[in-house]
C-alpha positions in Angstrom: 41.8 -18.3 -99.3 37.9 -18.5 -98.2 36.8 -20.5 -95.0 33.8 -22.4 -95.4 34.2 -24.2 -92.3 34.5 -21.8 -89.5 33.9 -23.4 -85.9 32.2 -26.5 -87.6 29.4 -28.3 -85.4 30.8 -27.4 -82.0 31.6 -23.6 -81.6 33.8 -22.7 -78.7 32.0 -22.2 -75.5 33.0 -18.7 -74.4 30.9 -17.5 -71.6 29.9 -13.7 -71.6 30.3 -11.6 -68.6 27.9 -12.5 -65.6 26.9 -15.7 -67.4 25.3 -13.9 -70.3 24.3 -16.2 -73.0 23.6 -13.9 -75.8 25.9 -10.7 -76.5 23.6 -8.0 -78.2 25.6 -5.4 -80.3 23.4 -2.4 -81.2 24.8 -0.5 -84.1 24.0 3.0 -85.3 25.3 3.9 -88.8 26.0 7.7 -89.1 26.5 8.2 -92.6 24.4 11.3 -93.3 26.4 14.3 -95.0 29.3 11.5 -96.0 27.3 10.0 -98.9 28.3 11.1 -102.5 26.7 14.4 -103.3 27.0 17.3 -105.8 26.6 19.7 -102.9 29.8 18.3 -101.5 31.7 18.7 -104.7 31.3 15.0 -106.0 30.4 14.6 -109.8 27.3 12.7 -108.9 24.7 12.2 -106.3 24.3 9.0 -104.5 22.3 6.7 -106.8 19.6 5.4 -104.7 15.9 4.7 -104.8 13.9 6.0 -102.0 10.4 6.7 -101.0 9.0 3.5 -102.3 10.5 3.7 -106.0 11.2 7.3 -106.6 14.6 8.0 -107.8 16.5 11.2 -108.7 18.8 11.6 -111.5 22.2 11.3 -110.0 23.8 13.7 -112.4 21.7 16.6 -111.0 21.6 17.9 -107.5 18.4 16.9 -105.7 17.4 18.7 -102.5 14.7 16.5 -101.8 17.1 13.6 -101.7 19.5 15.5 -99.7 16.7 16.1 -96.9 16.1 12.3 -96.7 19.7 11.8 -95.5 19.5 14.9 -93.4 16.8 13.5 -91.3 19.2 11.0 -89.6 21.7 13.8 -88.6 19.0 16.2 -87.5 16.6 13.8 -85.7 17.6 10.1 -85.9 20.7 10.3 -83.9 19.0 12.3 -81.0 16.0 9.8 -81.0 18.3 6.9 -80.5 20.6 8.5 -78.2 17.5 9.3 -76.0 16.3 6.0 -76.4 19.4 4.2 -75.4 19.8 6.5 -72.2 16.3 5.5 -71.2 17.1 1.7 -71.4 20.6 2.2 -70.3 22.3 0.3 -73.2 25.6 1.1 -74.9 25.8 0.9 -78.6 28.6 1.1 -81.5 28.1 4.0 -83.8 29.7 3.4 -87.1 30.5 6.7 -88.2 32.0 8.2 -91.4 34.5 11.0 -90.6 32.6 13.6 -92.7 29.3 12.8 -91.0 30.9 13.8 -87.6 32.5 16.7 -88.9 29.1 18.1 -90.2 27.6 17.5 -86.9 30.2 17.9 -84.1 27.5 18.3 -81.5 26.4 14.8 -82.2 29.8 13.6 -82.2 30.4 14.9 -78.7 27.2 13.4 -77.4 27.9 10.1 -78.7 31.0 10.2 -76.5 29.5 11.7 -73.6 27.0 9.0 -73.4 29.5 6.2 -73.4 28.9 4.8 -76.8 31.8 3.5 -79.1 32.8 5.1 -82.5 33.9 2.5 -85.0 35.7 4.0 -88.0 33.2 3.6 -91.3 35.3 5.4 -93.7 36.1 9.2 -94.2 33.2 9.2 -96.7 30.5 6.7 -97.3 32.3 4.3 -99.3 34.3 1.1 -99.3 37.9 0.2 -100.0 37.3 -2.2 -102.9 39.4 -1.1 -105.9 41.8 0.9 -103.9 45.4 0.2 -103.6 47.2 -0.5 -100.2 48.3 3.1 -99.9 45.1 4.4 -100.8 43.4 2.4 -98.3 45.8 3.5 -95.7 45.4 7.0 -96.4 41.4 6.6 -96.3 41.7 4.7 -92.9 44.0 7.5 -91.4 41.9 10.3 -92.8 38.7 8.7 -91.0 40.6 8.2 -88.0 42.1 11.9 -87.8 38.4 13.3 -88.4 36.9 11.1 -85.3 40.1 12.1 -83.2 39.5 15.8 -83.9 35.8 16.0 -83.6 34.7 13.3 -81.1 38.1 13.2 -79.1 38.4 9.4 -79.4 40.3 7.1 -81.5 38.3 4.2 -83.2 39.3 0.6 -82.3 36.8 -0.9 -85.1 36.6 -0.7 -88.7 33.6 -1.3 -91.0 33.0 0.2 -94.4 30.1 0.0 -97.1 31.0 -2.2 -100.1 33.6 -4.0 -98.0 37.3 -4.4 -97.9 40.2 -6.1 -99.9 42.5 -8.9 -99.3 45.3 -6.3 -98.0 42.7 -4.2 -95.7 43.0 -6.5 -92.4 46.8 -6.5 -92.5 46.9 -2.8 -92.8 44.3 -2.7 -89.8 46.7 -4.7 -87.8 49.5 -2.1 -88.6 47.3 0.7 -87.7 46.6 -0.6 -84.3 42.9 -1.7 -84.8 41.2 -4.0 -82.5 38.8 -5.5 -84.9 36.9 -5.0 -88.1 33.1 -6.1 -88.7 33.4 -6.4 -92.6 32.1 -10.1 -92.4 28.4 -11.6 -92.2 29.7 -15.3 -92.0 29.3 -16.1 -88.3 27.4 -15.8 -85.0 30.6 -15.5 -83.2 33.9 -13.6 -83.4 36.9 -15.1 -85.0 40.4 -14.6 -85.7 42.2 -14.3 -89.2 45.8 -14.5 -90.1 47.2 -11.4 -91.9 50.9 -10.9 -93.0 51.2 -8.5 -90.0 49.7 -10.9 -87.3 46.4 -12.1 -85.9 43.4 -10.0 -86.4 39.8 -10.2 -84.9 36.8 -10.1 -86.9 33.5 -9.4 -85.0 30.8 -10.2 -87.7 27.8 -8.1 -88.6 24.3 -9.1 -89.7 22.3 -8.0 -92.6 18.9 -9.5 -91.7 18.7 -8.0 -88.3 19.1 -4.6 -90.1 16.8 -1.8 -91.1 18.3 -1.8 -94.5 15.1 -3.9 -95.3 13.2 -0.6 -95.3 15.5 1.0 -98.1 14.3 1.9 -101.5 11.9 0.2 -103.9 12.8 -3.2 -102.6 11.9 -2.8 -99.0 10.1 -5.5 -97.4 7.6 -5.7 -94.4 6.5 -3.3 -91.7 8.0 -2.2 -88.3 6.1 -5.1 -86.8 7.9 -7.5 -89.0 11.2 -5.8 -88.0 10.2 -6.5 -84.4 9.5 -10.0 -85.2 12.7 -10.7 -87.0 14.8 -9.2 -83.9 12.8 -11.1 -81.1 13.0 -14.5 -83.3 16.7 -14.0 -83.8 17.2 -13.4 -80.2 14.9 -16.1 -79.3 16.9 -18.7 -81.6 20.2 -17.6 -80.1 19.1 -17.8 -76.6 18.1 -21.4 -77.2 21.3 -22.4 -79.1 23.4 -20.7 -76.4 22.3 -23.3 -74.0 25.3 -25.3 -75.8 27.5 -22.3 -76.6 27.0 -18.6 -76.2 26.2 -16.4 -79.2 26.2 -12.8 -80.4 23.5 -10.8 -82.1 23.8 -7.5 -84.1 21.1 -5.0 -84.7 21.8 -2.7 -87.4 20.1 0.8 -87.6 20.6 3.6 -90.1 19.6 6.8 -88.6 17.8 8.2 -91.8 15.9 4.8 -91.9 15.5 3.3 -88.5 15.4 6.8 -87.1 12.1 7.4 -88.3 9.4 7.1 -85.6 7.6 3.7 -86.6 11.0 1.7 -86.9 12.4 3.2 -84.0 9.3 2.2 -82.1 9.9 -1.5 -83.1 13.5 -1.3 -81.9 12.3 0.1 -78.6 10.0 -2.8 -78.3 12.8 -5.0 -79.0 14.9 -3.5 -76.2 12.1 -4.0 -73.8 11.6 -7.6 -74.8 15.2 -8.3 -74.5 15.9 -6.8 -71.2 13.1 -9.2 -69.8 15.1 -12.1 -71.1 17.7 -13.8 -68.9 21.1 -14.0 -70.1 21.3 -10.9 -72.4 24.3 -8.8 -72.3 24.1 -5.5 -74.3 27.8 -4.5 -75.3 29.7 -2.5 -77.7 31.6 -4.2 -80.3 34.9 -3.1 -78.8 33.6 -4.5 -75.6 32.9 -7.9 -77.3 36.2 -7.9 -78.9 38.3 -7.5 -75.9 36.3 -10.1 -74.1 36.7 -12.6 -76.7 40.4 -12.0 -77.0 40.8 -12.6 -73.2 38.6 -15.6 -73.1 38.4 -17.4 -76.4 40.4 -20.5 -77.2 43.9 -19.9 -78.4 43.5 -21.5 -81.8 44.3 -18.9 -84.7 41.2 -19.2 -86.7 37.9 -20.6 -86.6 38.9 -23.4 -89.0 42.1 -24.2 -86.7 39.7 -24.7 -83.8 37.2 -26.8 -85.7 40.4 -29.0 -86.7 41.4 -29.2 -83.0 37.8 -30.1 -82.0 37.9 -33.0 -84.4 
């Protein structure tokens, strides 16, 4: 059943470490090489529009389109790892198993620099339309690839095109800490599954470089900086009553381009100048929330208790 109530008018007051008011989660989406492609043996290429409206026939291999994806793995990942080192901030890398298999050097560097790897599917696809057994197999294949290449076990899960009613119960069975296949809140919340409680750490579509994707793209890097800055400013104001969380989503082939990366750099500088900002991985946020949040089993239950 859908939850349209959440925490209600008075969300829980859960202070972040050091008295921070907003937890900022930087997310790198590492999907390059995991997209549907004829080169990889798929029947069709990824059917997307790029470069302001240009679109390639998905039934024919396009080296130009492949090169668009390749930029993220060849250049974008290194640009952001370097940037995050210079600012001393951690991130969560939502990585497809195939993407890491095709660039093991990057996989090792992500872990070396202290970033979290979150399972993003073995290939760049969702679980909608899969049976529970098919979902479990996809999840396990992704985990095995990450463990093999990066040497770590993912604690979080997020996939393109979403999950099914059964997914969160499977994630509990498989030992996951959280998933991020939700855009419904500014705070983590728990849901009940047939296998026990499960934590959701929501993601965001507006503070995300997807706005630069394809013919429907909007704005400029300056606009992206403004969206990030205004989002943080709003959440900092609201956090006077209850601390909040903010996600920043970056796709390495999109936000990895110099102009967009510069907007992110400006945001990091701005955010570090503000009082009460905690940069954290999603796993860190999840663990802190589980240790410090109210015991109510769901957001709606909390709202009911508050009333």
